C-alpha positions in Angstrom: 113.5 147.0 42.6 114.4 150.4 44.3 114.6 153.6 42.5 115.1 157.2 43.6 114.2 159.6 41.2 115.6 163.5 41.3 114.4 166.3 39.6 114.4 170.0 39.7 117.7 170.9 39.1 118.7 174.2 36.9 120.4 177.2 36.1 120.1 179.8 39.1 121.0 183.2 39.6 123.0 183.7 43.1 120.0 184.6 45.6 117.7 182.6 43.8 115.5 180.1 44.8 115.0 175.9 43.6 112.6 173.2 44.6 114.6 169.6 44.5 112.1 166.6 44.2 113.1 162.8 44.9 110.3 160.2 44.3 111.1 157.0 45.4 109.8 153.5 44.8 110.6 149.9 45.5 110.6 150.0 49.2 108.6 151.3 52.2 109.2 154.7 52.3 107.4 155.9 55.1 109.8 153.2 57.0 112.8 155.1 56.1 115.0 158.2 56.8 116.2 159.9 53.8 119.0 162.2 52.8 120.2 164.8 50.2 123.8 164.7 49.2 125.7 166.6 46.6 128.8 166.6 44.3 130.5 169.5 43.7 133.0 169.2 40.0 136.0 167.7 41.2 135.3 167.1 44.7 133.6 164.0 46.9 130.3 163.1 48.0 129.1 165.8 50.8 126.2 164.9 52.8 123.4 167.9 53.1 120.4 167.0 54.5 118.2 164.2 56.2 114.8 163.4 57.7 113.2 161.0 59.6 110.7 159.1 58.4 107.8 160.4 60.0 109.2 164.4 59.2 109.8 164.9 62.7 113.2 165.7 62.8 115.4 167.4 60.2 119.3 167.9 59.9 121.5 170.3 57.9 125.0 170.5 57.0 125.8 173.8 58.5 127.0 175.6 55.4 122.9 175.1 54.5 121.3 175.5 57.6 118.8 178.8 57.3 118.4 178.5 53.6 117.8 174.9 53.0 114.6 173.1 54.0 113.9 169.1 53.5 110.5 167.9 53.6 108.8 164.8 52.8 105.1 164.0 51.6 105.3 159.9 52.2 101.8 159.7 50.6 103.8 160.7 47.4 106.5 158.9 48.1 108.4 162.2 48.0 111.6 164.2 49.7 111.9 167.8 48.9 115.2 170.1 49.3 113.8 173.7 49.0 117.1 175.5 48.5 116.8 179.9 49.0 119.2 182.3 48.9 121.7 179.9 46.4 125.5 180.8 46.4 127.6 179.3 43.5 129.5 177.4 46.0 125.9 175.5 46.2 126.8 174.4 42.6 126.6 170.6 42.1 124.9 167.0 41.3 122.3 166.8 44.0 121.4 163.2 44.8 118.5 161.9 47.3 119.5 158.7 49.1 117.8 156.3 51.7 118.7 154.9 55.1 118.4 151.5 56.2 117.0 152.2 58.8 114.7 155.5 60.1 118.0 157.4 61.3 120.2 159.7 59.2 123.2 158.4 61.4 123.2 155.0 59.3 124.3 153.8 56.2 122.5 155.0 53.3 121.3 152.2 50.6 120.9 153.6 47.4 121.3 156.6 46.1 119.7 158.1 42.7 121.2 159.5 39.5 121.4 163.1 40.4 119.8 166.3 39.3 122.6 169.2 38.5 122.1 172.6 40.5 124.1 175.4 38.6 123.9 178.8 40.3 126.0 181.8 38.2 125.2 184.7 37.2 
């Protein structure tokens, strides 16, 4: 069955960096676009970044452009989110999700269980 397992969250000071990972199984990873989304305490789910199946195109929420980088390794069925210059407002539970097709503009089939990032001094 489909599984998405995120890892890499933790406590980071403002200005710090962290890399999240998401290992996928149960579907043909190399055929599907992938996205990261986040949910801050008391708020709804917010899409953060997406990447096409072959990594040829990436997309970002305006507030993370220039700070976050999404990438993928299809040989490892893994998508990453490198986060630099972190801010307290980046604090959230981060989820990865697989799109039904090779476009980040389509629906997400499933989200993982999430990994928690806390940015605080």
